[in-house]
N, CA, C and O atoms as a Tinker XYZ file with bonds, in Angstrom:
   424  protein
     1  N    121.566000   33.547000 -277.294000    73     2
     2  CA   120.590000   34.028000 -276.329000    64     1     3
     3  C    120.079000   35.388000 -276.753000    63     2     4     5
     4  O    120.773000   36.105000 -277.474000    81     3
     5  N    118.907000   35.758000 -276.334000    73     3     6
     6  CA   118.311000   37.025000 -276.748000    64     5     7
     7  C    118.985000   38.195000 -276.056000    63     6     8     9
     8  O    119.679000   38.013000 -275.056000    81     7
     9  N    118.786000   39.387000 -276.582000    73     7    10
    10  CA   119.368000   40.585000 -276.009000    64     9    11
    11  C    118.785000   40.951000 -274.662000    63    10    12    13
    12  O    119.380000   41.746000 -273.935000    81    11
    13  N    117.642000   40.396000 -274.307000    73    11    14
    14  CA   117.041000   40.706000 -273.016000    64    13    15
    15  C    117.419000   39.696000 -271.952000    63    14    16    17
    16  O    117.005000   39.831000 -270.801000    81    15
    17  N    118.187000   38.698000 -272.307000    73    15    18
    18  CA   118.617000   37.680000 -271.360000    64    17    19
    19  C    119.545000   38.322000 -270.338000    63    18    20    21
    20  O    120.390000   39.142000 -270.695000    81    19
    21  N    119.390000   37.952000 -269.064000    73    19    22
    22  CA   120.197000   38.539000 -268.006000    64    21    23
    23  C    121.664000   38.174000 -268.123000    63    22    24    25
    24  O    122.499000   38.790000 -267.461000    81    23
    25  N    122.000000   37.204000 -268.936000    73    23    26
    26  CA   123.392000   36.811000 -269.104000    64    25    27
    27  C    124.038000   37.490000 -270.297000    63    26    28    29
    28  O    125.186000   37.189000 -270.622000    81    27
    29  N    123.334000   38.395000 -270.958000    73    27    30
    30  CA   123.849000   39.013000 -272.175000    64    29    31
    31  C    125.003000   39.966000 -271.910000    63    30    32    33
    32  O    125.751000   40.297000 -272.830000    81    31
    33  N    125.162000   40.416000 -270.659000    73    31    34
    34  CA   126.296000   41.244000 -270.321000    64    33    35
    35  C    126.090000   42.722000 -270.551000    63    34    36    37
    36  O    127.030000   43.490000 -270.349000    81    35
    37  N    124.932000   43.162000 -270.956000    73    35    38
    38  CA   124.683000   44.581000 -271.155000    64    37    39
    39  C    124.795000   45.301000 -269.820000    63    38    40    41
    40  O    124.226000   44.856000 -268.823000    81    39
    41  N    125.527000   46.415000 -269.796000    73    39    42
    42  CA   125.779000   47.110000 -268.537000    64    41    43
    43  C    124.528000   47.749000 -267.946000    63    42    44    45
    44  O    124.480000   47.994000 -266.741000    81    43
    45  N    123.512000   48.026000 -268.767000    73    43    46
    46  CA   122.316000   48.679000 -268.236000    64    45    47
    47  C    121.256000   47.676000 -267.785000    63    46    48    49
    48  O    120.190000   48.080000 -267.319000    81    47
    49  N    121.521000   46.401000 -267.911000    73    47    50
    50  CA   120.565000   45.381000 -267.488000    64    49    51
    51  C    120.983000   44.824000 -266.139000    63    50    52    53
    52  O    122.169000   44.622000 -265.876000    81    51
    53  N    120.005000   44.581000 -265.296000    73    51    54
    54  CA   120.261000   43.939000 -264.016000    64    53    55
    55  C    119.435000   42.684000 -263.946000    63    54    56    57
    56  O    118.325000   42.623000 -264.474000    81    55
    57  N    119.983000   41.678000 -263.287000    73    55    58
    58  CA   119.237000   40.443000 -263.108000    64    57    59
    59  C    118.154000   40.681000 -262.080000    63    58    60    61
    60  O    118.400000   41.265000 -261.024000    81    59
    61  N    116.960000   40.228000 -262.392000    73    59    62
    62  CA   115.866000   40.272000 -261.426000    64    61    63
    63  C    115.266000   38.883000 -261.344000    63    62    64    65
    64  O    115.195000   38.165000 -262.341000    81    63
    65  N    114.834000   38.508000 -260.141000    73    63    66
    66  CA   114.242000   37.181000 -260.020000    64    65    67
    67  C    112.967000   37.091000 -260.832000    63    66    68    69
    68  O    112.306000   38.104000 -261.061000    81    67
    69  N    112.613000   35.900000 -261.269000    73    67    70
    70  CA   111.387000   35.749000 -262.052000    64    69    71
    71  C    110.165000   36.135000 -261.241000    63    70    72    73
    72  O    110.104000   35.891000 -260.036000    81    71
    73  N    109.197000   36.737000 -261.905000    73    71    74
    74  CA   107.952000   37.122000 -261.258000    64    73    75
    75  C    106.907000   36.086000 -261.618000    63    74    76    77
    76  O    106.798000   35.671000 -262.772000    81    75
    77  N    106.159000   35.682000 -260.647000    73    75    78
    78  CA   105.120000   34.693000 -260.892000    64    77    79
    79  C    105.125000   33.654000 -259.800000    63    78    80    81
    80  O    105.992000   33.661000 -258.927000    81    79
    81  N    104.177000   32.778000 -259.847000    73    79    82
    82  CA   104.085000   31.780000 -258.786000    64    81    83
    83  C    105.278000   30.837000 -258.785000    63    82    84    85
    84  O    105.763000   30.417000 -259.836000    81    83
    85  N    105.735000   30.516000 -257.591000    73    83    86
    86  CA   106.824000   29.569000 -257.429000    64    85    87
    87  C    106.272000   28.161000 -257.568000    63    86    88    89
    88  O    106.919000   27.285000 -258.143000    81    87
    89  N    105.095000   27.952000 -257.048000    73    87    90
    90  CA   104.432000   26.649000 -257.087000    64    89    91
    91  C    103.103000   26.834000 -257.809000    63    90    92    93
    92  O    102.264000   27.607000 -257.347000    81    91
    93  N    102.889000   26.149000 -258.926000    73    91    94
    94  CA   101.648000   26.338000 -259.685000    64    93    95
    95  C    100.385000   26.073000 -258.864000    63    94    96    97
    96  O     99.315000   26.595000 -259.179000    81    95
    97  N    100.508000   25.272000 -257.826000    73    95    98
    98  CA    99.348000   24.986000 -256.978000    64    97    99
    99  C     99.058000   26.139000 -256.018000    63    98   100   101
   100  O     97.981000   26.202000 -255.425000    81    99
   101  N    100.022000   27.051000 -255.867000    73    99   102
   102  CA    99.882000   28.189000 -254.956000    64   101   103
   103  C    100.244000   29.474000 -255.699000    63   102   104   105
   104  O    101.391000   29.913000 -255.626000    81   103
   105  N     99.302000   30.086000 -256.408000    73   103   106
   106  CA    99.618000   31.273000 -257.212000    64   105   107
   107  C    100.066000   32.477000 -256.387000    63   106   108   109
   108  O    100.621000   33.426000 -256.940000    81   107
   109  N     99.839000   32.455000 -255.090000    73   107   110
   110  CA   100.235000   33.582000 -254.249000    64   109   111
   111  C    101.695000   33.499000 -253.808000    63   110   112   113
   112  O    102.149000   34.347000 -253.040000    81   111
   113  N    102.433000   32.503000 -254.274000    73   111   114
   114  CA   103.827000   32.295000 -253.859000    64   113   115
   115  C    104.707000   33.522000 -254.100000    63   114   116   117
   116  O    105.504000   33.881000 -253.233000    81   115
   117  N    104.580000   34.158000 -255.237000    73   115   118
   118  CA   105.434000   35.314000 -255.546000    64   117   119
   119  C    105.260000   36.407000 -254.501000    63   118   120   121
   120  O    106.241000   37.014000 -254.071000    81   119
   121  N    104.024000   36.664000 -254.090000    73   119   122
   122  CA   103.769000   37.685000 -253.071000    64   121   123
   123  C    104.346000   37.259000 -251.726000    63   122   124   125
   124  O    104.885000   38.086000 -250.990000    81   123
   125  N    104.235000   35.985000 -251.407000    73   123   126
   126  CA   104.777000   35.481000 -250.145000    64   125   127
   127  C    106.295000   35.625000 -250.137000    63   126   128   129
   128  O    106.871000   36.100000 -249.158000    81   127
   129  N    106.938000   35.219000 -251.214000    73   127   130
   130  CA   108.394000   35.320000 -251.305000    64   129   131
   131  C    108.831000   36.782000 -251.175000    63   130   132   133
   132  O    109.844000   37.071000 -250.539000    81   131
   133  N    108.080000   37.691000 -251.767000    73   131   134
   134  CA   108.413000   39.117000 -251.687000    64   133   135
   135  C    108.320000   39.644000 -250.261000    63   134   136   137
   136  O    108.997000   40.614000 -249.919000    81   135
   137  N    107.494000   39.023000 -249.427000    73   135   138
   138  CA   107.284000   39.488000 -248.056000    64   137   139
   139  C    108.100000   38.730000 -247.014000    63   138   140   141
   140  O    108.006000   39.037000 -245.825000    81   139
   141  N    108.895000   37.753000 -247.427000    73   139   142
   142  CA   109.619000   36.919000 -246.462000    64   141   143
   143  C    110.469000   37.752000 -245.505000    63   142   144   145
   144  O    110.482000   37.495000 -244.302000    81   143
   145  N    111.174000   38.745000 -246.034000    73   143   146
   146  CA   112.050000   39.528000 -245.154000    64   145   147
   147  C    111.257000   40.349000 -244.148000    63   146   148   149
   148  O    111.727000   40.549000 -243.028000    81   147
   149  N    110.073000   40.830000 -244.507000    73   147   150
   150  CA   109.286000   41.571000 -243.514000    64   149   151
   151  C    108.865000   40.649000 -242.384000    63   150   152   153
   152  O    108.789000   41.071000 -241.230000    81   151
   153  N    108.593000   39.398000 -242.708000    73   151   154
   154  CA   108.255000   38.420000 -241.672000    64   153   155
   155  C    109.477000   38.126000 -240.806000    63   154   156   157
   156  O    109.381000   38.122000 -239.579000    81   155
   157  N    110.609000   37.882000 -241.429000    73   155   158
   158  CA   111.833000   37.590000 -240.685000    64   157   159
   159  C    112.247000   38.748000 -239.784000    63   158   160   161
   160  O    112.750000   38.534000 -238.681000    81   159
   161  N    112.034000   39.972000 -240.254000    73   159   162
   162  CA   112.424000   41.151000 -239.484000    64   161   163
   163  C    111.351000   41.591000 -238.496000    63   162   164   165
   164  O    111.568000   42.524000 -237.722000    81   163
   165  N    110.196000   40.930000 -238.514000    73   163   166
   166  CA   109.109000   41.308000 -237.613000    64   165   167
   167  C    108.501000   42.653000 -237.972000    63   166   168   169
   168  O    108.008000   43.364000 -237.097000    81   167
   169  N    108.532000   43.010000 -239.256000    73   167   170
   170  CA   108.058000   44.319000 -239.701000    64   169   171
   171  C    106.698000   44.277000 -240.388000    63   170   172   173
   172  O    106.246000   45.296000 -240.910000    81   171
   173  N    106.043000   43.134000 -240.399000    73   171   174
   174  CA   104.737000   43.064000 -241.055000    64   173   175
   175  C    103.626000   43.135000 -240.003000    63   174   176   177
   176  O    103.853000   42.921000 -238.813000    81   175
   177  N    102.444000   43.435000 -240.474000    73   175   178
   178  CA   101.297000   43.505000 -239.573000    64   177   179
   179  C    100.953000   42.101000 -239.078000    63   178   180   181
   180  O    101.387000   41.103000 -239.654000    81   179
   181  N    100.183000   42.042000 -238.022000    73   179   182
   182  CA    99.751000   40.754000 -237.479000    64   181   183
   183  C     98.971000   39.981000 -238.537000    63   182   184   185
   184  O     99.149000   38.773000 -238.690000    81   183
   185  N     98.106000   40.685000 -239.267000    73   183   186
   186  CA    97.308000   40.037000 -240.313000    64   185   187
   187  C     98.206000   39.442000 -241.401000    63   186   188   189
   188  O     98.013000   38.300000 -241.816000    81   187
   189  N     99.185000   40.222000 -241.857000    73   187   190
   190  CA   100.109000   39.741000 -242.883000    64   189   191
   191  C    100.941000   38.582000 -242.351000    63   190   192   193
   192  O    101.150000   37.587000 -243.045000    81   191
   193  N    101.411000   38.718000 -241.124000    73   191   194
   194  CA   102.201000   37.640000 -240.516000    64   193   195
   195  C    101.417000   36.334000 -240.495000    63   194   196   197
   196  O    101.943000   35.280000 -240.853000    81   195
   197  N    100.162000   36.408000 -240.075000    73   195   198
   198  CA    99.333000   35.202000 -240.006000    64   197   199
   199  C     99.106000   34.589000 -241.387000    63   198   200   201
   200  O     99.153000   33.369000 -241.546000    81   199
   201  N     98.858000   35.445000 -242.389000    73   199   202
   202  CA    98.670000   34.940000 -243.757000    64   201   203
   203  C     99.938000   34.273000 -244.279000    63   202   204   205
   204  O     99.879000   33.211000 -244.897000    81   203
   205  N    101.087000   34.904000 -244.026000    73   203   206
   206  CA   102.355000   34.341000 -244.483000    64   205   207
   207  C    102.635000   33.005000 -243.807000    63   206   208   209
   208  O    103.030000   32.042000 -244.464000    81   207
   209  N    102.434000   32.950000 -242.511000    73   207   210
   210  CA   102.690000   31.699000 -241.784000    64   209   211
   211  C    101.767000   30.582000 -242.259000    63   210   212   213
   212  O    102.200000   29.440000 -242.407000    81   211
   213  N    100.508000   30.905000 -242.496000    73   211   214
   214  CA    99.568000   29.903000 -242.994000    64   213   215
   215  C    100.037000   29.374000 -244.351000    63   214   216   217
   216  O    100.032000   28.167000 -244.595000    81   215
   217  N    100.440000   30.291000 -245.222000    73   215   218
   218  CA   100.924000   29.874000 -246.540000    64   217   219
   219  C    102.168000   28.991000 -246.396000    63   218   220   221
   220  O    102.280000   27.965000 -247.066000    81   219
   221  N    103.095000   29.386000 -245.528000    73   219   222
   222  CA   104.319000   28.611000 -245.345000    64   221   223
   223  C    104.021000   27.206000 -244.829000    63   222   224   225
   224  O    104.724000   26.255000 -245.171000    81   223
   225  N    102.989000   27.075000 -244.012000    73   223   226
   226  CA   102.593000   25.753000 -243.512000    64   225   227
   227  C    102.057000   24.871000 -244.640000    63   226   228   229
   228  O    102.191000   23.648000 -244.590000    81   227
   229  N    101.450000   25.490000 -245.656000    73   227   230
   230  CA   100.805000   24.738000 -246.736000    64   229   231
   231  C    101.678000   24.566000 -247.979000    63   230   232   233
   232  O    101.358000   23.753000 -248.847000    81   231
   233  N    102.769000   25.315000 -248.077000    73   231   234
   234  CA   103.563000   25.327000 -249.311000    64   233   235
   235  C    105.027000   24.984000 -249.017000    63   234   236   237
   236  O    105.783000   25.833000 -248.544000    81   235
   237  N    105.421000   23.752000 -249.296000    73   235   238
   238  CA   106.803000   23.350000 -249.017000    64   237   239
   239  C    107.845000   24.143000 -249.815000    63   238   240   241
   240  O    108.960000   24.346000 -249.336000    81   239
   241  N    107.500000   24.586000 -251.005000    73   239   242
   242  CA   108.441000   25.357000 -251.819000    64   241   243
   243  C    108.770000   26.684000 -251.147000    63   242   244   245
   244  O    109.940000   27.052000 -251.036000    81   243
   245  N    107.755000   27.397000 -250.702000    73   243   246
   246  CA   107.980000   28.678000 -250.027000    64   245   247
   247  C    108.638000   28.470000 -248.665000    63   246   248   249
   248  O    109.463000   29.280000 -248.243000    81   247
   249  N    108.278000   27.393000 -247.980000    73   247   250
   250  CA   108.891000   27.101000 -246.687000    64   249   251
   251  C    110.396000   26.887000 -246.853000    63   250   252   253
   252  O    111.181000   27.355000 -246.029000    81   251
   253  N    110.805000   26.183000 -247.914000    73   251   254
   254  CA   112.236000   26.002000 -248.182000    64   253   255
   255  C    112.896000   27.356000 -248.441000    63   254   256   257
   256  O    113.979000   27.631000 -247.925000    81   255
   257  N    112.245000   28.195000 -249.235000    73   255   258
   258  CA   112.790000   29.524000 -249.523000    64   257   259
   259  C    112.923000   30.329000 -248.228000    63   258   260   261
   260  O    113.938000   30.987000 -248.000000    81   259
   261  N    111.903000   30.271000 -247.394000    73   259   262
   262  CA   111.927000   30.965000 -246.106000    64   261   263
   263  C    113.105000   30.471000 -245.263000    63   262   264   265
   264  O    113.804000   31.267000 -244.636000    81   263
   265  N    113.322000   29.151000 -245.252000    73   263   266
   266  CA   114.427000   28.583000 -244.485000    64   265   267
   267  C    115.779000   29.091000 -244.954000    63   266   268   269
   268  O    116.658000   29.366000 -244.137000    81   267
   269  N    115.950000   29.216000 -246.259000    73   267   270
   270  CA   117.203000   29.741000 -246.813000    64   269   271
   271  C    117.389000   31.189000 -246.377000    63   270   272   273
   272  O    118.473000   31.570000 -245.936000    81   271
   273  N    116.342000   31.995000 -246.496000    73   271   274
   274  CA   116.431000   33.408000 -246.110000    64   273   275
   275  C    116.715000   33.547000 -244.614000    63   274   276   277
   276  O    117.466000   34.429000 -244.200000    81   275
   277  N    116.116000   32.679000 -243.813000    73   275   278
   278  CA   116.338000   32.702000 -242.365000    64   277   279
   279  C    117.803000   32.390000 -242.048000    63   278   280   281
   280  O    118.397000   33.028000 -241.179000    81   279
   281  N    118.383000   31.420000 -242.742000    73   279   282
   282  CA   119.798000   31.083000 -242.541000    64   281   283
   283  C    120.694000   32.249000 -242.943000    63   282   284   285
   284  O    121.676000   32.546000 -242.262000    81   283
   285  N    120.358000   32.908000 -244.048000    73   283   286
   286  CA   121.134000   34.071000 -244.493000    64   285   287
   287  C    121.078000   35.168000 -243.439000    63   286   288   289
   288  O    122.100000   35.772000 -243.111000    81   287
   289  N    119.900000   35.423000 -242.916000    73   287   290
   290  CA   119.737000   36.463000 -241.893000    64   289   291
   291  C    120.580000   36.137000 -240.659000    63   290   292   293
   292  O    121.241000   37.017000 -240.108000    81   291
   293  N    120.556000   34.875000 -240.224000    73   291   294
   294  CA   121.357000   34.476000 -239.058000    64   293   295
   295  C    122.849000   34.612000 -239.341000    63   294   296   297
   296  O    123.607000   35.066000 -238.483000    81   295
   297  N    123.271000   34.220000 -240.540000    73   295   298
   298  CA   124.674000   34.326000 -240.913000    64   297   299
   299  C    125.132000   35.784000 -240.903000    63   298   300   301
   300  O    126.205000   36.100000 -240.389000    81   299
   301  N    124.324000   36.656000 -241.465000    73   299   302
   302  CA   124.656000   38.084000 -241.472000    64   301   303
   303  C    124.749000   38.606000 -240.045000    63   302   304   305
   304  O    125.682000   39.336000 -239.709000    81   303
   305  N    123.789000   38.235000 -239.206000    73   303   306
   306  CA   123.793000   38.690000 -237.813000    64   305   307
   307  C    125.042000   38.198000 -237.085000    63   306   308   309
   308  O    125.639000   38.937000 -236.303000    81   307
   309  N    125.434000   36.956000 -237.342000    73   307   310
   310  CA   126.610000   36.384000 -236.689000    64   309   311
   311  C    127.886000   37.076000 -237.150000    63   310   312   313
   312  O    128.739000   37.428000 -236.335000    81   311
   313  N    128.011000   37.268000 -238.445000    73   311   314
   314  CA   129.239000   37.829000 -239.007000    64   313   315
   315  C    129.364000   39.337000 -238.802000    63   314   316   317
   316  O    130.474000   39.870000 -238.794000    81   315
   317  N    128.246000   40.022000 -238.638000    73   315   318
   318  CA   128.287000   41.484000 -238.567000    64   317   319
   319  C    127.933000   42.025000 -237.184000    63   318   320   321
   320  O    127.870000   43.241000 -237.001000    81   319
   321  N    127.705000   41.166000 -236.229000    73   319   322
   322  CA   127.279000   41.649000 -234.913000    64   321   323
   323  C    128.410000   42.423000 -234.247000    63   322   324   325
   324  O    129.586000   42.082000 -234.366000    81   323
   325  N    128.015000   43.459000 -233.554000    73   323   326
   326  CA   128.982000   44.252000 -232.822000    64   325   327
   327  C    129.657000   45.333000 -233.641000    63   326   328   329
   328  O    130.300000   46.216000 -233.074000    81   327
   329  N    129.532000   45.289000 -234.945000    73   327   330
   330  CA   130.162000   46.309000 -235.774000    64   329   331
   331  C    129.167000   47.423000 -236.057000    63   330   332   333
   332  O    127.990000   47.177000 -236.319000    81   331
   333  N    129.660000   48.637000 -236.001000    73   331   334
   334  CA   128.808000   49.790000 -236.281000    64   333   335
   335  C    129.497000   50.618000 -237.360000    63   334   336   337
   336  O    130.697000   50.888000 -237.294000    81   335
   337  N    128.716000   51.006000 -238.340000    73   335   338
   338  CA   129.264000   51.838000 -239.415000    64   337   339
   339  C    129.645000   53.205000 -238.850000    63   338   340   341
   340  O    129.005000   53.690000 -237.917000    81   339
   341  N    130.677000   53.824000 -239.407000    73   339   342
   342  CA   131.053000   55.174000 -238.965000    64   341   343
   343  C    129.880000   56.140000 -239.151000    63   342   344   345
   344  O    129.069000   55.983000 -240.064000    81   343
   345  N    129.807000   57.136000 -238.273000    73   343   346
   346  CA   128.699000   58.092000 -238.322000    64   345   347
   347  C    128.594000   58.788000 -239.674000    63   346   348   349
   348  O    127.487000   59.042000 -240.148000    81   347
   349  N    129.727000   59.101000 -240.304000    73   347   350
   350  CA   129.680000   59.786000 -241.603000    64   349   351
   351  C    129.027000   58.891000 -242.661000    63   350   352   353
   352  O    128.258000   59.378000 -243.490000    81   351
   353  N    129.324000   57.598000 -242.639000    73   351   354
   354  CA   128.700000   56.666000 -243.577000    64   353   355
   355  C    127.213000   56.530000 -243.283000    63   354   356   357
   356  O    126.394000   56.516000 -244.202000    81   355
   357  N    126.869000   56.432000 -242.023000    73   355   358
   358  CA   125.459000   56.312000 -241.643000    64   357   359
   359  C    124.666000   57.535000 -242.123000    63   358   360   361
   360  O    123.541000   57.396000 -242.603000    81   359
   361  N    125.247000   58.715000 -241.995000    73   359   362
   362  CA   124.568000   59.940000 -242.432000    64   361   363
   363  C    124.410000   59.965000 -243.951000    63   362   364   365
   364  O    123.346000   60.326000 -244.454000    81   363
   365  N    125.456000   59.587000 -244.688000    73   363   366
   366  CA   125.356000   59.541000 -246.153000    64   365   367
   367  C    124.287000   58.550000 -246.596000    63   366   368   369
   368  O    123.524000   58.833000 -247.520000    81   367
   369  N    124.225000   57.394000 -245.948000    73   367   370
   370  CA   123.200000   56.400000 -246.282000    64   369   371
   371  C    121.804000   56.925000 -245.979000    63   370   372   373
   372  O    120.877000   56.734000 -246.766000    81   371
   373  N    121.659000   57.591000 -244.829000    73   371   374
   374  CA   120.356000   58.152000 -244.468000    64   373   375
   375  C    119.894000   59.153000 -245.525000    63   374   376   377
   376  O    118.727000   59.153000 -245.916000    81   375
   377  N    120.801000   59.998000 -245.982000    73   375   378
   378  CA   120.470000   60.997000 -247.003000    64   377   379
   379  C    120.098000   60.309000 -248.317000    63   378   380   381
   380  O    119.116000   60.691000 -248.955000    81   379
   381  N    120.869000   59.300000 -248.729000    73   379   382
   382  CA   120.574000   58.575000 -249.978000    64   381   383
   383  C    119.228000   57.876000 -249.908000    63   382   384   385
   384  O    118.455000   57.919000 -250.865000    81   383
   385  N    118.943000   57.238000 -248.789000    73   383   386
   386  CA   117.653000   56.559000 -248.626000    64   385   387
   387  C    116.523000   57.568000 -248.698000    63   386   388   389
   388  O    115.506000   57.323000 -249.347000    81   387
   389  N    116.696000   58.692000 -248.038000    73   387   390
   390  CA   115.682000   59.745000 -248.072000    64   389   391
   391  C    115.491000   60.252000 -249.495000    63   390   392   393
   392  O    114.358000   60.436000 -249.939000    81   391
   393  N    116.578000   60.478000 -250.205000    73   391   394
   394  CA   116.522000   60.967000 -251.581000    64   393   395
   395  C    115.816000   59.943000 -252.475000    63   394   396   397
   396  O    114.984000   60.318000 -253.302000    81   395
   397  N    116.136000   58.674000 -252.320000    73   395   398
   398  CA   115.513000   57.608000 -253.108000    64   397   399
   399  C    114.024000   57.536000 -252.833000    63   398   400   401
   400  O    113.226000   57.378000 -253.757000    81   399
   401  N    113.647000   57.651000 -251.577000    73   399   402
   402  CA   112.233000   57.607000 -251.204000    64   401   403
   403  C    111.478000   58.770000 -251.826000    63   402   404   405
   404  O    110.363000   58.593000 -252.316000    81   403
   405  N    112.067000   59.945000 -251.814000    73   403   406
   406  CA   111.420000   61.124000 -252.397000    64   405   407
   407  C    111.258000   60.941000 -253.902000    63   406   408   409
   408  O    110.200000   61.254000 -254.448000    81   407
   409  N    112.280000   60.442000 -254.577000    73   407   410
   410  CA   112.218000   60.244000 -256.026000    64   409   411
   411  C    111.133000   59.240000 -256.384000    63   410   412   413
   412  O    110.376000   59.464000 -257.330000    81   411
   413  N    111.043000   58.147000 -255.652000    73   411   414
   414  CA   110.051000   57.120000 -255.955000    64   413   415
   415  C    108.634000   57.605000 -255.726000    63   414   416   417
   416  O    107.716000   57.158000 -256.414000    81   415
   417  N    108.431000   58.496000 -254.790000    73   415   418
   418  CA   107.084000   58.972000 -254.483000    64   417   419
   419  C    106.692000   60.200000 -255.291000    63   418   420   421
   420  O    105.572000   60.690000 -255.154000    81   419
   421  N    107.583000   60.705000 -256.126000    73   419   422
   422  CA   107.272000   61.893000 -256.942000    64   421   423
   423  C    106.361000   61.546000 -258.085000    63   422   424
   424  O    105.997000   62.420000 -258.872000    81   423
């Protein structure tokens, strides 16, 4: 296998999902898949939500992917409900997220 293969074991390489259309008949699939969690979390605009839902109605491949993500979200909610991270951990995470956001926007 080539040195850029995600299975090569290099410590500085991370596996990333393939970029590109999931269904050749629907070239916008990659963008839809990237936005699935915003739809599941109710964090997208009404316009984006409507576009995503329309695409999901027309594309069985993305609809299956959406269904898997929805099940994962429900499983996480079921297994983690009622638990709250300690305040010190929450503060460290808030600082790290803030630091990451600043670095990315620099």
